[in-house]
C-alpha positions in Angstrom: 34.4 -6.1 -66.8 36.2 -2.8 -66.8 35.1 0.1 -68.9 38.1 -0.2 -71.2 37.4 -3.9 -71.7 33.7 -3.2 -72.5 34.7 -0.5 -75.0 37.2 -2.9 -76.7 34.5 -5.7 -76.8 32.0 -3.3 -78.4 34.6 -2.1 -80.9 35.5 -5.7 -81.7 31.8 -6.6 -82.3 31.3 -3.6 -84.5 34.3 -4.4 -86.6 33.2 -8.0 -86.9 29.7 -6.9 -88.1 31.3 -4.5 -90.7 33.6 -7.3 -91.9 30.6 -9.6 -92.3 28.7 -7.0 -94.3 31.7 -6.5 -96.5 32.0 -10.3 -97.1 28.4 -10.5 -98.1 28.7 -7.5 -100.4 31.9 -8.8 -102.0 30.3 -12.3 -102.4 27.3 -10.7 -104.2 29.6 -8.9 -106.7 31.8 -11.9 -107.2 28.8 -14.2 -107.8 27.1 -11.7 -110.1 30.3 -11.3 -112.2 31.0 -15.1 -112.2 27.5 -15.8 -113.4 27.8 -13.2 -116.1 31.2 -14.5 -117.3 30.0 -18.1 -117.4 26.8 -17.1 -119.2 24.6 -18.6 -116.6 21.3 -16.8 -116.6 20.1 -15.7 -113.2 17.0 -13.5 -113.3 14.6 -14.3 -110.4 14.6 -10.6 -109.6 13.7 -7.6 -111.8 16.6 -5.5 -113.1 15.4 -2.6 -110.9 15.7 -4.7 -107.7 19.1 -6.0 -108.9 20.3 -2.4 -109.4 19.1 -1.5 -105.8 20.9 -4.6 -104.4 24.1 -3.6 -106.3 23.9 0.0 -105.0 23.4 -1.4 -101.5 26.4 -3.8 -101.9 28.6 -1.0 -103.2 27.6 1.3 -100.3 28.3 -1.6 -97.9 31.8 -2.0 -99.3 32.4 1.8 -99.2 31.2 2.0 -95.6 33.5 -1.0 -94.8 36.5 0.8 -96.3 35.7 3.9 -94.4 35.4 2.0 -91.1 38.6 0.2 -92.0 40.4 3.5 -92.5 39.1 4.7 -89.1 40.1 1.5 -87.4 43.6 1.8 -88.9 44.0 5.4 -87.8 42.9 4.5 -84.3 45.3 1.5 -84.2 48.1 3.8 -85.3 47.2 6.4 -82.7 47.2 3.7 -79.9 50.5 2.4 -81.2 52.0 5.9 -81.0 50.7 6.4 -77.4 52.1 3.0 -76.4 55.5 3.8 -78.0 55.6 7.2 -76.1 54.7 5.5 -72.9 57.4 2.9 -73.4 60.0 5.6 -74.1 58.9 7.4 -71.0 59.1 4.3 -68.9 62.5 3.4 -70.3 63.7 7.0 -69.6 62.2 6.8 -66.1 64.0 3.5 -65.4 67.4 4.9 -66.5 66.8 7.9 -64.3 66.0 5.6 -61.4 69.1 3.5 -62.1 71.3 6.7 -62.2 69.7 8.0 -59.0 70.4 4.7 -57.1 74.0 4.4 -58.4 74.6 8.0 -57.2 72.9 7.2 -53.9 75.1 4.2 -53.4 78.3 6.1 -54.4 79.3 3.7 -57.2 82.5 4.5 -59.1 82.2 4.9 -62.9 83.6 1.3 -63.4 81.1 0.0 -60.9 78.3 1.8 -62.6 79.2 0.1 -65.9 79.4 -3.3 -64.2 76.1 -2.8 -62.3 74.3 -1.8 -65.5 75.7 -4.9 -67.4 74.6 -7.0 -64.4 71.1 -5.6 -64.5 71.0 -6.4 -68.2 71.7 -10.0 -67.3 75.3 -10.4 -68.6 77.5 -13.0 -67.0 80.8 -12.1 -65.2 82.7 -13.5 -68.2 80.7 -11.4 -70.7 81.1 -8.2 -68.6 84.9 -8.9 -68.3 85.1 -9.3 -72.1 83.1 -6.1 -72.8 85.2 -4.1 -70.3 88.5 -5.7 -71.3 89.3 -6.6 -67.7 89.8 -9.8 -65.8 86.9 -11.9 -64.5 88.3 -11.4 -61.0 88.2 -7.6 -61.3 84.5 -7.8 -62.4 83.8 -10.2 -59.5 85.4 -7.7 -57.0 83.4 -4.9 -58.5 80.1 -6.8 -58.3 80.8 -7.6 -54.6 81.5 -3.9 -54.0 78.2 -3.1 -55.8 76.3 -5.6 -53.7 77.9 -4.3 -50.5 77.1 -0.6 -51.3 73.6 -1.4 -52.3 72.9 -3.5 -49.3 72.1 -6.8 -51.2 73.8 -10.2 -51.3 73.5 -11.1 -55.0 72.3 -10.1 -58.5 68.8 -11.2 -58.0 68.4 -9.0 -55.0 69.9 -6.1 -56.9 67.4 -6.5 -59.7 64.6 -6.8 -57.1 65.4 -3.4 -55.7 64.7 -1.8 -59.1 61.6 -4.0 -59.6 60.3 -2.8 -56.2 61.0 0.8 -57.0 59.2 0.5 -60.4 56.2 -1.2 -58.7 56.0 1.8 -56.4 56.0 -0.2 -53.2 58.3 -2.7 -51.5 57.3 -6.3 -51.6 57.4 -7.7 -48.1 57.0 -11.3 -47.1 56.0 -12.3 -43.6 58.8 -14.1 -41.7 61.6 -12.9 -44.0 64.2 -10.5 -42.6 64.4 -7.4 -44.7 68.2 -7.2 -44.2 70.3 -8.9 -46.9 72.0 -12.1 -46.2 75.8 -11.7 -45.7 
């Protein structure tokens, strides 16, 4: 178990314990009020002990609220960190895309088509978005594949996946050169 996983497990157990304490405290107050409203006498304990129990239950609820606030603040902070990381990754991906497009010498039209292809749009959808014929888009995708050294869209996408992973994925017995 990694250190992060262990910390999350301890935090989860702590929050579960606090939640259980809150449930017991809330049950005590609800039961006490219900018995009072229904006029059911319940006096196995002296009033001093009942007051101490009520104070303890109130403190338990207050502590639970405080821990809940801390947990909410921590969750919001983690969310903000994750959102910043996602924005950075998205920006890094677009920087990588632009770098590769420049490296391959793609024309502005080919850049548009390549970006749409990376997004998963079909030739028909790309043609409609660019107000060109499907044949033009097909010719542009073929030029993109040729300039990037791949044979199809899947290989084009895999180039970016490999770059994002930080190392090329190689399989024994498979020629690294694209099929033509």
